N, C-alpha and C positions, 0 to 999 in steps of 0.2 A: 368871880366871873373872869376878871382880868388875868388871874393866875391860870385859869383853864385855857383862855385864849393864848396866853404866852406859852403854855405847855404844848398846845396844838401846833403853834408856829414852830417851836423847837423840833417837834417830831416831824413836821413837814419838811423843814430844812434838812434834818438828818436823813429823811427818806430820799430827798432830791440828791443830797451829797452822795449817798450810797449808790443811787442809780447812776450817778455820773462818775463813780470811781473808775479809775483807769483799769482796763483789762490788759494784763501783761502777757505778751507772747515772747517766748525765749527761743533764740536760735544761736548756732555757733558753727564755725568752720572756716572756709577759705579766706585767706588774706588778699588773694588776687583781685576779687571784686569788692573788697571792703569799701573803697571810696564811693562807688556807685550805690552800694547797699546802704551806707550811712546816709547818703542823700535821699534815697527812696524812703527810708524809714522816717526820716525827719519830715519830708514832704507829706507822707501819708498821715503822720501824727497831726500836722497842721490841718489837714482835711477832716481828721477824726480825732479830736483831742482826748477822747475817752479811751483811745487805743494806743498802747505803747509797745513797740517792737524792740526788744533788747537783743542786740547781736554782738557776740564775742568773736573777734577775729583771731582765731587760734591755729588755723591751718586745716586743710581738708581732712587729714587723718583724724584729727580731734572731732571735726564735725560729724564724720561718719560714725565714729565711736559713740559720741554722745547721743545722737539720734537713735542709734541701735540700743543703747542702754535705756533710752526713754527719759533722759535728764533734760532734754530740750524738746520744743515742739517741732522744730525743723532743723535740718542740717544744711550745710553748703559745701560744695566740693568742685574743684577744677578738673576732677577726673571722674568718669562714671564709676559707680560701684561695680566691683567684679561679681561674677557669678557666685563665688564663695561668700562674698560680703552680703549679697542679696539673700543667700541661704541662711547665713548667720542671723540676719535681721528677722527673717521669717521664723526661724527656730526660737529666737529670743522673744519676739513680740506676738507671734501667731498671726501676723498679717503681712502683706507685701508693702513695698515702698515705691514711690513714683519719682521720676526724674523730670525736672522742669528747667530747660535752658533759660537763662536770664539775659545774658549779653555775650558779646564776643570780645576777646582781648588778645594780647600778645605778650610772650616772653621776649625780652631783648637782651643782647649781650652788652652789658655796661662795663665801662673801664675808667680808670683814673690814671691818666698819663700827664704828669706835671708839665705845664708849658705847651701841651699838644692841643691844637684847636681843630685839626683835621677830623673829618668823619671817616672812620675806618670801615673797610670792607672785610667781611669774614666769609671764608669758604666753609662748606660743611666739614672738609678735612681738617681745617684749622681748629674749628670748635671741638670736634671729637678729639683731636690730638692734645689740645690744651687740657680738657677735662679728664683725659686718660693719663695725663702727666708725661706725655711724650714730647710735647712742644712746651718748652720751659722759658724761652727768651722771647721778648717782644720783637726782636728783629729776625726771628726764625724765617727761613726761606718761604715757607707756606704763607706766612703773613705778609712778607715783603712782596711776593709776586701779585698779591691781590691789591696792594697799595703801592704801586710803582713810583708815585710822586710824593710819598711821605717818608721822611727820615725817622725810622723807628729806632728807639733806644735799645741798647744792649742789656737792659735790666731784666732780672728774673720776673716772670709773671706770677703775681700773688693771687691765687684762685680763691674765690669766696663762694661757698655753697650753703644750702639750708641744713639746719641741724635736726629738724623734726620732720615728721611725715607731712608732705606738702603737695598740693595739687599743682603749684607752680613748678615744683621739681618734676612731677609726673609729666607735665607738658614738655619740659626741657629734655628729659631722658627718653620720652616717647619719640621725640624728634631725632635724638642722637642714635637711637636704636634703628631707626629707619634709614639713616644715611651712613651708618658705620657698622658693618658686620662684627668688627672687633668689640665695639661697645655692647652690641646686643649679646655677644657670647660671654664677655668677661664681667659686665656690670648689669645689664638687663634694664627692665622697666619697672617702676613702682613709685609709690609716694615717697618712699625712703629707699636709698640704695647705699651700697658700700662704696663710698667715693674713693677713687684712687688717690686723689689729692684734694687739698682745699682747707681753708679756715672755715669753721662752722659759725653760722649766725642764725638767729631765730626770726622767722617771718620775712616777708618782703621788706618790712621796716628795718629789721636787723641787718639784712644783706645790703640794703641801700646805704645804711649808716656806716657799715664796715668798709664798703668801697669808697665812700666819700672821704673817710679819714685815713685811708691806706694808699700811699703812692704806688703806682705800677700794678694796682690790683685789677681784677676782672671777675665778674660774676653775672648772674642772670636775675632779673626782676621783672615784674609786670610793668608794662609801658607807662601807666599813669604814675607809678612810683618813681620811675626814671625822670619823668618830666617834673614832678613835684620837688624832687631832690636835686634838680639841675645836674643830673649825671649825663655824661656823654654815652651814647650808645650807637652801635654800628649797623650797617646794612648786612644782610645775609643773602648769600647766593641761593636762589630757589631752584626747584626741580626743573625749571625751564632754562636755567643758566643765567638769569638776570639777578643783579644785586638789588634786593628789595628792602626798602625802609619800612619799618612798622608805622602805619598810620591807619586812619579809618578806612581809606579806600583799599589798601592792600590786605587788611584783615577781612573786609567784606568780600574781596575777591577770593580769598582762601575758603570762605564758607559757601560760595555760590554753588558749587557742585554738590556739597553735602546737603544743602537745603532741599534739593530736588529728590534726594534719595534717603531722607531722614528715616531711620527705623522707628517703629512704633514706641519703643521705650526710650528714644532720644539718646541712647548711648552710642556716641560716634567720636572718632578722632579725625581732625582735619590738619594735623601737622604734615609738613612736606606736601601740601596740596599742589596739584598741577595748575598751570596758568602763568603767563609771563609777569603778571601784575600781583600775584599772590605772595603775601609774606609767609614764609614757611614755618614759623613757630607760633601759629595762631591756634586759638581754641575757644570752644563754648565753655561756659561755666554753668553749674547747675544748682538749684535748690533741690534737696531730697526730702520728700514729705511723706509721712505714713499714709497709706491709702484709706485708713480708718482713723478718725479722730473722735474720741469718746465725748469730749466736751463740745456740745452743739454750738455754743457761742464762739469758741475758738475755731471750730470748723468754718463757720460763716465768715469770720474775720480773715482767715488764711485764704479761703477761696476768693473772697472779695479783693484781697490784696493782690493775689495772682492775676486776676482779671485787670485790675488797675495797672499793675506792673507791665503787663503785655500790651497795654494800650497807651495811656498817658505817660506811664513811667519810661517808656522807650524814648520819649522826647527829651529826657534829661541825660541820656547816656553820652552823647557825643562831646558835650562840654567837658566831660571827664575822660575823654579819649578811649571810650569803649564804643564798639560798633553795635548798631541796632540789630536785633534779630531779623532775619529774613521773614517777609510776610507769610511765606508758605509754612514756616516753622511756627509762627504765632498762631496761625489758623488751626494748626494741628494741636497745639498746646491748649487753646481755648476749649477744644472738644474734650481733651484729657482731664480737665479740671472736674468734669462730671464724675470721674472715677473715684474722687475722694468722697468717702461715705461718712 
């Protein structure tokens, strides 16, 4: 009898353990929002220990590719998928895909000038010139006129850019194409471009590290990476002529107009936004999720997470220097969740 009871207990424990086994949700993509995504997935796991969301910070291009191939449950991108990418997804998977904005962030021009403590101003012309390879010295007249009280060195500018397909790159070059006809014609817009100049580094992490260890260097990273790595970053002259610093208020200001006219598919660019307080290299970032999820359990988890993210999760964003989604966008997204089948 004791043996039977012991066996029953073992089977019961095994059954409970099986029922409590973690459900694994896999995602991959953008490095731009990785700090807040890591925080969200950790907090969600604390609320639901049986659920583990595994996210690989590989870049937006990899995120779009992997969700299209079906090797992850969701992707993440700092750029909306193009019409061609949407078609490729439908051709490959036989279903559509949905975009869900998650937070707002900013690309910032970071630099390493030994001994320099001043916060530099950058004009659109200076940024385009540097990344086109036409402005090569730190004391170039275009930089000097925007920083009249700063003694700029005569050293060469060491440009650092992303090596892989990247949403952070897309945001940066989307801005450059809007303010520079030459950039738009010669280089264009994309997750990966044929850079005229620059050392290559992988991810926001790689670019941050390269700038930090290279004197007289300059590159672009997402704001939270600049803060975390204690990198200097400058103000950028916006469409209204004001030099704006990237922070929660200026990023929110950039999104204010877009929030009122958000398209139904949420694919929108807010670089070079109007407004005297707007930071001009701001962007939404998106989760890209198949509109049909075969596994009913995973579907419930993903839709529950999206609902939590748009409500409680937004309260965690500002500590990591991401701006909250506008309420009008959240309301629209909550309705869109029902499209996931």
